[in-house]
N, C-alpha and C positions, 0 to 999 in steps of 0.2 A: 319309286315310292308307291306304297300301297295306299289306295284310297279307302278310307274307312267310311262306311255309310252309317249314319246315325238313324236309328229307328225311333221315331217319335210315336209315342202311343197317342193316338187320337181317339178322343171320346166324342162320339157323334151327338147331335142335338137331343135325340130321344133319351140317351143314357144320362146326359146332364139334367134333363128335365126330371127324369125319374129319381136321380140321386138327390136333387134339390127338394123335390116334393117329399121324399122320405125324411130328410133332415128337418124340413118344415113341420111335418107331422109329429116327429119326436119332440120338437120344441113346443108345439101347441099342446101336446099331452102333458109335458112338464109344467107348462104355464097353468093348465087347467087343474092339475093336482095341487100346485102351489096356492091357487085361489081357493080351492076347496079346503085346504089346510087352514088358511087364514079365516075363512068364514065359519067353519064348523069346529075348529080346534079350540081348546080352552085358551082364554086370553090370560095375559099376565095379571090383570087386575083380579079376575076371578080366583086365580091360584093364590094370590096374596090375601084375598078376603078369607079363603078357607084356612090358610095358615094362621091368620090372626084369630079366627074363631077357635081353632084348636088350642092356640096358646092362651087365649082368654079363658077357655074352659079349664085348662090345666092350672092356671093361676087362681081361679076361683076355688078349685079343689084344694090347692095349697093353703089358701087363706082360711078355708073352713077347718082344715086340719090344725093350723096354728091357733085358731080361736079355741078349738076343743082342747088342745094341749094347755093353753093359757088358763082356761077355766078349770081344768083338772089340777094344775099347779096351785091355783088360788084356793081351791077346795082343800087340797092337801095341806097348805100352809095354815089354814084356819083350824084344822084338827090337831096339828102338832104343836105341843107346848113344851 
């Protein structure tokens, strides 16, 4: 029988330390970016407020147009016999 030797890849302590420090650095950068996004990014409440303001402005314009049309219709009815 032939004996097969298994070659185990051994990673020494310095390489493990370097690899884990790189993984930790990448994780800390991701965490920092996430925190910055939460702090300086637009909140859902501010976005909702802006949407409601835009909708409110559009509704006010629609009401003004309807009032003008109603007034025009009433004036037209008084002149027609």
